[in-house]
C-alpha positions as protocol buffer text, in pm:
chain_id: "A"
residue {
  index: 1
  type: MET
  ca { x: -3190 y: -202 z: -22 }
}
residue {
  index: 2
  type: SER
  ca { x: -3331 y: -30 z: 57 }
}
residue {
  index: 3
  type: LEU
  ca { x: -3227 y: 306 z: 277 }
}
residue {
  index: 4
  type: GLU
  ca { x: -3438 y: 442 z: 616 }
}
residue {
  index: 5
  type: THR
  ca { x: -3460 y: 860 z: 665 }
}
residue {
  index: 6
  type: ARG
  ca { x: -3244 y: 810 z: 1005 }
}
residue {
  index: 7
  type: THR
  ca { x: -2942 y: 581 z: 816 }
}
residue {
  index: 8
  type: VAL
  ca { x: -2994 y: 882 z: 574 }
}
residue {
  index: 9
  type: ARG
  ca { x: -2956 y: 1154 z: 864 }
}
residue {
  index: 10
  type: ARG
  ca { x: -2716 y: 993 z: 969 }
}
residue {
  index: 11
  type: ILE
  ca { x: -2421 y: 918 z: 653 }
}
residue {
  index: 12
  type: ALA
  ca { x: -2507 y: 1301 z: 666 }
}
residue {
  index: 13
  type: LYS
  ca { x: -2425 y: 1385 z: 1013 }
}
residue {
  index: 14
  type: LEU
  ca { x: -2050 y: 1191 z: 909 }
}
residue {
  index: 15
  type: ALA
  ca { x: -2033 y: 1423 z: 649 }
}
residue {
  index: 16
  type: ARG
  ca { x: -2116 y: 1685 z: 795 }
}
residue {
  index: 17
  type: ILE
  ca { x: -2303 y: 1801 z: 567 }
}
residue {
  index: 18
  type: GLY
  ca { x: -2633 y: 1945 z: 705 }
}
residue {
  index: 19
  type: LEU
  ca { x: -2947 y: 1830 z: 543 }
}
residue {
  index: 20
  type: SER
  ca { x: -3261 y: 2064 z: 568 }
}
residue {
  index: 21
  type: ASP
  ca { x: -3581 y: 1791 z: 568 }
}
residue {
  index: 22
  type: ARG
  ca { x: -3657 y: 1789 z: 215 }
}
residue {
  index: 23
  type: GLU
  ca { x: -3271 y: 1794 z: 70 }
}
residue {
  index: 24
  type: CYS
  ca { x: -3333 y: 1416 z: 299 }
}
residue {
  index: 25
  type: GLU
  ca { x: -3537 y: 1246 z: 148 }
}
residue {
  index: 26
  type: ALA
  ca { x: -3432 y: 1326 z: -178 }
}
residue {
  index: 27
  type: MET
  ca { x: -3100 y: 1269 z: -94 }
}
residue {
  index: 28
  type: ARG
  ca { x: -3255 y: 897 z: 1 }
}
residue {
  index: 29
  type: GLU
  ca { x: -3423 y: 895 z: -273 }
}
residue {
  index: 30
  type: GLU
  ca { x: -3041 y: 911 z: -442 }
}
residue {
  index: 31
  type: LEU
  ca { x: -2883 y: 690 z: -259 }
}
residue {
  index: 32
  type: ASN
  ca { x: -3148 y: 427 z: -311 }
}
residue {
  index: 33
  type: GLY
  ca { x: -3059 y: 431 z: -652 }
}
residue {
  index: 34
  type: ILE
  ca { x: -2686 y: 424 z: -655 }
}
residue {
  index: 35
  type: LEU
  ca { x: -2694 y: 84 z: -450 }
}
residue {
  index: 36
  type: GLY
  ca { x: -3032 y: 10 z: -718 }
}
residue {
  index: 37
  type: TRP
  ca { x: -2695 y: 34 z: -921 }
}
residue {
  index: 38
  type: VAL
  ca { x: -2481 y: -145 z: -689 }
}
residue {
  index: 39
  type: ASP
  ca { x: -2744 y: -433 z: -640 }
}
residue {
  index: 40
  type: GLN
  ca { x: -2771 y: -480 z: -1058 }
}
residue {
  index: 41
  type: LEU
  ca { x: -2379 y: -553 z: -1013 }
}
residue {
  index: 42
  type: ASN
  ca { x: -2426 y: -842 z: -749 }
}
residue {
  index: 43
  type: GLU
  ca { x: -2655 y: -1026 z: -1053 }
}
residue {
  index: 44
  type: VAL
  ca { x: -2367 y: -1005 z: -1317 }
}
residue {
  index: 45
  type: ASP
  ca { x: -2178 y: -1381 z: -1338 }
}
residue {
  index: 46
  type: VAL
  ca { x: -1823 y: -1311 z: -1346 }
}
residue {
  index: 47
  type: THR
  ca { x: -1693 y: -1657 z: -1334 }
}
residue {
  index: 48
  type: ASP
  ca { x: -1492 y: -1714 z: -1601 }
}
residue {
  index: 49
  type: VAL
  ca { x: -1367 y: -1358 z: -1603 }
}
residue {
  index: 50
  type: PRO
  ca { x: -1009 y: -1370 z: -1527 }
}
residue {
  index: 51
  type: PRO
  ca { x: -874 y: -1080 z: -1352 }
}
residue {
  index: 52
  type: MET
  ca { x: -752 y: -777 z: -1417 }
}
residue {
  index: 53
  type: ILE
  ca { x: -389 y: -685 z: -1471 }
}
residue {
  index: 54
  type: GLY
  ca { x: -382 y: -380 z: -1202 }
}
residue {
  index: 55
  type: THR
  ca { x: -471 y: -638 z: -916 }
}
residue {
  index: 56
  type: GLY
  ca { x: -156 y: -675 z: -917 }
}
residue {
  index: 57
  type: LEU
  ca { x: -32 y: -997 z: -1109 }
}
residue {
  index: 58
  type: ALA
  ca { x: 204 y: -743 z: -1281 }
}
residue {
  index: 59
  type: MET
  ca { x: 562 y: -613 z: -1147 }
}
residue {
  index: 60
  type: PRO
  ca { x: 588 y: -241 z: -1176 }
}
residue {
  index: 61
  type: ARG
  ca { x: 878 y: -125 z: -1350 }
}
residue {
  index: 62
  type: GLN
  ca { x: 1165 y: -24 z: -1128 }
}
residue {
  index: 63
  type: ARG
  ca { x: 1402 y: 274 z: -1115 }
}
residue {
  index: 64
  type: GLU
  ca { x: 1750 y: 238 z: -958 }
}
residue {
  index: 65
  type: ASP
  ca { x: 1776 y: 345 z: -686 }
}
residue {
  index: 66
  type: VAL
  ca { x: 2031 y: 587 z: -659 }
}
residue {
  index: 67
  type: VAL
  ca { x: 2056 y: 1039 z: -548 }
}
residue {
  index: 68
  type: THR
  ca { x: 2066 y: 1222 z: -876 }
}
residue {
  index: 69
  type: ASP
  ca { x: 2028 y: 1568 z: -772 }
}
residue {
  index: 70
  type: GLY
  ca { x: 2266 y: 1591 z: -461 }
}
residue {
  index: 71
  type: ASP
  ca { x: 2582 y: 1833 z: -419 }
}
residue {
  index: 72
  type: LYS
  ca { x: 2389 y: 2134 z: -467 }
}
residue {
  index: 73
  type: ARG
  ca { x: 2319 y: 2354 z: -179 }
}
residue {
  index: 74
  type: GLU
  ca { x: 2523 y: 2717 z: -348 }
}
residue {
  index: 75
  type: ALA
  ca { x: 2256 y: 2610 z: -691 }
}
residue {
  index: 76
  type: ILE
  ca { x: 1937 y: 2595 z: -449 }
}
residue {
  index: 77
  type: LEU
  ca { x: 2021 y: 2891 z: -154 }
}
residue {
  index: 78
  type: SER
  ca { x: 2112 y: 3061 z: -474 }
}
residue {
  index: 79
  type: ASN
  ca { x: 1726 y: 3108 z: -469 }
}
residue {
  index: 80
  type: ALA
  ca { x: 1748 y: 3226 z: -111 }
}
residue {
  index: 81
  type: PRO
  ca { x: 1585 y: 3592 z: -18 }
}
residue {
  index: 82
  type: ASP
  ca { x: 1782 y: 3516 z: 205 }
}
residue {
  index: 83
  type: ARG
  ca { x: 2052 y: 3334 z: 449 }
}
residue {
  index: 84
  type: VAL
  ca { x: 2315 y: 3231 z: 649 }
}
residue {
  index: 85
  type: GLY
  ca { x: 2609 y: 3077 z: 555 }
}
residue {
  index: 86
  type: PRO
  ca { x: 2444 y: 2724 z: 489 }
}
residue {
  index: 87
  type: TYR
  ca { x: 2133 y: 2827 z: 625 }
}
residue {
  index: 88
  type: PHE
  ca { x: 1762 y: 2969 z: 516 }
}
residue {
  index: 89
  type: THR
  ca { x: 1665 y: 3251 z: 751 }
}
residue {
  index: 90
  type: VAL
  ca { x: 1322 y: 3292 z: 827 }
}
residue {
  index: 91
  type: PRO
  ca { x: 1085 y: 3513 z: 1032 }
}
residue {
  index: 92
  type: LYS
  ca { x: 1066 y: 3484 z: 1329 }
}
residue {
  index: 93
  type: VAL
  ca { x: 738 y: 3261 z: 1389 }
}
residue {
  index: 94
  type: VAL
  ca { x: 722 y: 3158 z: 1747 }
}
residue {
  index: 95
  type: GLU
  ca { x: 813 y: 3450 z: 2046 }
}
């Protein structure tokens, strides 16, 4: 598979990258090289290769869903630069 200059310009536009004509040609060659490497992967026979563990065969360890740091309002509010009662106070930003 080989990319045309027009396709590279479209990719650059979608990525919001400005390319000069020289940069576009260099990028086209680089992308064609990458696609060549990816195309070589199609030649690899993987019929007897078992799937990796990261494909969902393993069950993730799960922790018990309990509240571990609740009821610390005063400890949290003690770090506030300014507060009124149980609330943080901040400067007014909308008038």
